[in-house]
C-alpha positions in Angstrom: 0.2 -0.3 -0.6 2.8 2.3 1.0 4.1 1.7 -2.2 1.1 2.7 -4.2 0.8 5.8 -2.3 4.3 7.0 -2.7 4.0 6.1 -6.8 0.2 8.2 -6.7 2.2 11.0 -5.1 5.0 10.8 -7.7 2.4 10.7 -10.8 0.4 13.7 -9.4 3.8 15.8 -8.6 5.1 15.2 -12.2 1.5 16.1 -13.6 1.7 19.5 -11.0 5.3 20.2 -12.4 4.0 19.9 -16.1 1.0 22.4 -15.8 4.0 24.9 -14.7 6.6 24.7 -16.8 5.8 27.6 -18.9 5.5 29.6 -16.1 9.3 29.0 -15.0 11.5 32.6 -16.1 15.2 32.6 -16.0 16.5 34.2 -12.5 18.4 37.8 -13.6 22.2 37.6 -14.0 23.8 38.9 -10.2 25.5 41.9 -10.7 27.5 44.0 -7.7 24.8 47.0 -7.9 22.1 44.5 -6.8 23.4 43.7 -3.8 26.9 43.9 -1.6 27.0 40.3 -1.2 29.0 40.0 -4.0 31.7 42.2 -2.5 31.3 40.4 0.9 32.4 37.4 -1.0 34.9 38.4 -3.3 36.6 39.8 0.0 37.2 36.4 1.2 38.3 34.6 -2.4 41.9 34.1 -3.4 43.2 35.2 -6.8 41.3 34.0 -9.6 44.7 32.2 -11.1 44.7 30.2 -7.8 41.1 28.9 -8.1 41.6 27.5 -11.7 43.0 24.7 -12.4 46.5 25.2 -14.2 49.3 23.6 -15.1 51.3 24.9 -12.6 48.6 24.1 -9.8 48.3 20.8 -11.2 51.9 19.7 -10.4 51.2 20.7 -7.5 48.7 19.0 -6.4 49.6 15.9 -8.1 52.7 15.2 -5.4 49.3 14.1 -2.9 48.1 11.2 -4.7 51.6 10.6 -6.2 52.7 10.2 -2.7 49.9 8.1 -1.2 49.2 5.4 -3.5 52.5 3.8 -2.0 51.9 4.8 1.5 51.2 1.2 3.2 50.4 2.8 6.4 48.7 3.6 8.7 45.6 1.9 6.6 41.9 1.4 7.8 40.8 -1.9 6.5 37.0 -2.2 7.1 37.6 -6.0 7.2 35.4 -9.0 7.7 37.6 -11.4 9.3 36.0 -14.9 8.8 38.8 -17.0 10.3 42.6 -15.7 11.4 43.8 -16.6 8.0 41.9 -13.4 6.8 44.5 -11.2 8.6 46.7 -9.8 5.8 48.6 -7.1 5.2 46.9 -4.4 3.0 48.9 -4.7 0.2 48.1 -8.5 0.5 44.8 -7.6 0.5 44.4 -5.0 -1.7 47.2 -4.9 -4.3 46.0 -2.2 -6.3 44.6 -0.3 -3.9 46.6 -0.2 -0.5 47.7 3.3 0.2 46.4 6.2 1.1 44.7 5.3 4.3 41.9 3.2 2.9 40.3 1.5 0.5 38.3 4.3 -1.7 40.8 7.2 -1.1 43.3 4.8 -2.9 41.0 4.4 -6.0 40.1 8.0 -5.9 44.0 8.8 -5.5 44.5 6.8 -9.0 41.6 8.7 -10.3 43.7 11.9 -9.6 46.4 11.3 -11.6 44.7 10.4 -14.2 42.2 12.8 -14.3 45.1 15.6 -13.5 47.3 13.5 -16.8 44.5 14.1 -19.3 44.5 17.4 -18.8 48.1 18.2 -18.4 50.1 15.9 -20.8 53.2 17.8 -20.0 53.2 17.2 -16.1 56.8 17.2 -14.4 55.7 13.7 -13.1 54.4 12.3 -16.5 56.5 9.6 -16.5 56.7 8.5 -12.7 52.5 8.8 -12.7 52.2 6.4 -16.5 54.9 4.1 -13.9 52.7 4.2 -11.2 49.5 3.4 -12.5 50.7 0.3 -14.8 52.3 -0.8 -11.3 48.9 -0.9 -9.6 46.3 -1.2 -12.2 48.1 -4.6 -13.2 45.5 -7.4 -14.5 47.0 -9.3 -11.4 46.6 -7.1 -8.8 42.9 -6.2 -10.3 41.7 -10.1 -10.3 43.1 -10.2 -6.8 40.9 -7.1 -5.9 38.0 -9.0 -8.0 38.6 -12.1 -5.9 38.2 -9.7 -2.7 35.2 -8.3 -4.0 33.3 -12.1 -5.0 33.9 -13.3 -1.0 30.1 -13.3 0.2 31.4 -11.8 3.4 32.5 -8.8 1.7 29.2 -8.5 -0.4 28.4 -4.8 1.2 32.4 -3.5 1.1 32.8 -0.2 0.2 29.0 0.0 -0.6 28.0 2.7 -2.3 31.0 4.9 -1.8 33.9 3.1 -3.1 31.9 1.2 -5.7 30.9 5.1 -7.0 34.9 5.7 -6.9 36.0 2.7 -8.7 33.5 3.5 -11.4 34.4 7.3 -11.3 37.8 5.8 -12.0 37.1 3.8 -14.8 35.1 6.1 -16.5 38.3 8.5 -16.6 40.1 5.5 -18.0 37.5 5.1 -20.6 37.8 8.6 -21.8 41.4 9.0 -22.1 43.0 8.9 -25.2 46.7 7.7 -24.6 48.7 4.6 -25.3 48.5 3.1 -21.9 44.9 3.9 -21.4 43.2 1.3 -23.2 45.1 -1.5 -21.2 44.7 0.0 -17.9 40.9 0.4 -18.7 40.6 -3.4 -19.8 42.8 -4.5 -16.6 39.8 -2.3 -14.5 36.8 -3.4 -16.5 36.1 -6.9 -14.5 36.3 -4.9 -11.4 33.8 -2.0 -12.9 31.8 -4.3 -13.8 31.2 -6.6 -10.9 30.7 -2.9 -9.3 28.0 -2.3 -11.9 26.0 -5.9 -10.7 26.7 -4.9 -7.1 24.7 -1.3 -7.9 21.9 -3.6 -10.2 21.3 -6.3 -7.4 21.7 -3.6 -4.3 19.5 -0.8 -5.4 16.1 -2.5 -6.2 16.5 -3.7 -2.8 17.2 -0.1 -1.1 13.9 1.0 0.7 14.9 4.4 1.8 17.7 6.6 0.6 20.6 7.5 2.9 20.7 11.2 3.6 23.8 11.1 5.7 26.8 13.7 4.7 29.2 10.7 4.8 30.5 7.6 2.8 26.9 5.7 2.7 25.0 9.1 0.9 23.0 7.1 -1.8 22.5 10.4 -3.9 26.3 10.6 -4.3 26.8 7.2 -5.0 23.8 6.8 -7.4 25.8 10.0 -9.3 29.2 9.0 -10.3 27.3 5.3 -10.9 25.1 7.3 -13.3 28.1 9.0 -15.0 29.8 5.8 -15.8 27.0 4.6 -17.0 26.2 7.5 -19.4 29.5 7.5 -20.8 30.2 3.4 -21.3 26.1 3.7 -22.6 25.1 1.3 -20.3 21.1 1.5 -20.5 20.3 -0.6 -18.0 22.5 0.9 -15.0 21.2 4.3 -16.5 17.4 3.5 -16.2 17.6 2.0 -12.6 19.3 4.9 -11.2 16.8 7.1 -13.3 13.8 5.2 -11.9 15.5 5.0 -7.8 16.3 8.7 -7.9 12.9 9.3 -8.5 11.4 7.3 -6.1 13.6 8.5 -3.4 13.8 12.2 -4.2 10.7 13.2 -6.3 8.8 14.1 -3.6 11.0 15.6 -1.4 10.4 19.1 -0.5 12.1 22.2 1.8 15.2 20.6 2.4 16.7 21.8 5.7 19.6 23.1 4.7 19.9 24.9 7.9 20.2 22.2 10.0 23.8 21.7 7.8 26.8 20.7 8.4 26.7 18.1 11.0 30.3 17.8 12.4 31.6 15.5 10.4 30.2 16.1 7.0 31.7 16.1 3.8 29.1 15.9 1.6 25.6 18.0 2.0 22.7 15.7 2.0 20.5 18.5 0.2 23.2 19.0 -2.7 24.1 15.9 -3.2 20.5 15.2 -3.8 20.3 18.4 -6.2 23.3 17.2 -8.1 21.9 13.8 -9.0 18.0 14.9 -9.9 19.9 17.7 -12.5 21.5 15.1 -14.4 18.2 12.5 -14.8 15.6 14.9 -14.7 14.9 16.9 -17.8 15.9 20.9 -17.5 12.1 22.1 -16.9 11.1 19.4 -14.6 13.9 20.0 -12.6 13.8 23.4 -12.2 10.0 23.1 -11.0 11.0 20.1 -8.6 13.9 22.2 -7.1 11.5 25.6 -6.5 10.0 23.0 -4.1 13.1 20.9 -2.7 15.5 24.0 -2.4 14.2 27.6 -3.8 17.1 29.4 -2.4 19.3 28.4 -4.8 17.3 30.2 -7.4 17.7 33.0 -5.6 20.6 35.6 -6.6 21.1 37.0 -3.2 21.5 33.5 -1.7 24.1 32.8 0.8 25.9 29.7 2.1 29.1 30.0 4.8 32.0 27.4 4.0 32.6 24.8 6.9 35.0 25.3 9.8 37.5 23.3 10.1 38.6 23.4 14.1 41.7 20.7 14.4 43.3 19.5 11.0 44.6 16.5 12.8 41.6 14.7 13.4 40.4 12.9 10.8 37.1 13.2 11.1 37.1 16.9 11.7 38.5 18.0 8.6 35.8 16.3 6.7 34.4 19.9 6.8 37.1 20.9 3.9 35.8 17.8 2.0 32.3 19.4 2.3 33.4 23.0 1.1 35.0 21.3 -2.1 31.7 19.1 -2.5 29.5 21.6 -2.2 31.7 23.5 -4.6 31.3 21.1 -7.4 27.5 20.9 -7.3 27.5 24.9 -7.7 30.0 24.8 -10.3 27.9 21.7 -12.3 24.6 23.8 -11.9 26.1 27.0 -12.9 27.5 25.3 -16.1 25.2 23.7 -17.0 22.1 26.0 -16.3 24.0 29.8 -16.4 20.9 31.7 -17.0 19.6 30.6 -13.5 23.0 29.7 -11.6 25.8 32.1 -12.5 25.4 33.2 -9.5 26.7 30.0 -7.2 29.8 30.3 -9.3 31.0 32.9 -7.1 29.8 31.0 -3.8 31.9 27.6 -5.1 34.5 30.0 -5.3 34.7 31.0 -2.0 34.7 27.3 -0.7 36.9 26.5 -2.7 39.1 29.6 -1.3 38.3 28.5 2.1 39.8 25.0 2.1 42.5 25.3 -0.5 44.8 27.3 1.8 45.4 24.4 4.3 45.6 21.5 1.6 49.3 21.5 1.1 51.2 20.8 4.1 48.2 19.4 5.8 48.3 16.2 7.9 47.9 12.9 6.9 44.2 13.1 8.3 43.3 14.9 5.4 46.0 15.1 2.8 45.4 11.9 2.0 42.1 12.9 0.2 41.2 16.2 0.2 43.9 16.6 -2.9 41.1 14.8 -5.1 38.1 16.5 -3.7 40.1 19.7 -4.7 41.2 18.4 -7.9 37.5 17.3 -8.9 36.0 20.8 -7.2 38.5 22.4 -9.8 37.8 20.0 -12.6 34.0 21.1 -12.7 34.7 24.7 -12.3 35.5 25.2 -16.2 
């Protein structure tokens, strides 16, 4: 009965949206004369050249993932033991992804290397990066990773955060025009296929989305998987994610941004939902949905204060820098896709990046092993 009611509500919602589509008007472009908010935000920003991803900045950023992918310890396994035989070193269990403190961070560190090398083939460490990618993403290593995933006790391993980053890495290899890209992509493909299979099995059974600001966030996990599915033209995965996104989120309204952030957030539950829905909904339907879900985003005087980190050596508290980057990439995505309505959000994205980027280099390992990736992804979405 509950499912029938939800379906009815969803259909009624869509009908209501369609009736209102013609009334949508783009938000006027923000100007300095309109509000003092622009000047307030600009006063907090780094110089524009420091916000843009340049070769010089890429040479600096790439040092973080290049170093950590081979840093064995400290490492958090997240392992389910069935016997003492399961007790092994990280590089024995995960020969491809044993660095960077945990599995998902190791995965997205490899994504960072590929992403930066794609954008900047003349990186100073280009040869070293290619050598490390070929070493870590060998066929033998990926088969060992796949073996770990196939054990029944590891069915929920890295669900869905690590799954999402694995598909993002695979997507990056799919679209890389380099002589080593195709062999690496072919090596990784069996593991990517397993992750897709995991999504196809798991999402239909998930009755309610997980709306936290950390790894388990359902919207984030579906967003990167959707990108992969679009790139690889996997229609089954596209359709599943689109359907489940509507099931979970289409009827949502008045997301409580005033409750964010929570103390350990590195994702915004509200904004991650927005980032997913702008992908799976048609433009007019998305804008009507957003007017109910988070109407403030469409106002040119929208403001959002960046998260503040109190202790950079605390692995949980430093999450808030990640929140600033992930908020920024959502703002950039909206501003790039629908400039007339969301151009004003780009400045707020810049504000968030500026707030955290100054602490990135020379940071403690608690943040340094993963925040480089978040900054790279945010800057790569800025355009």
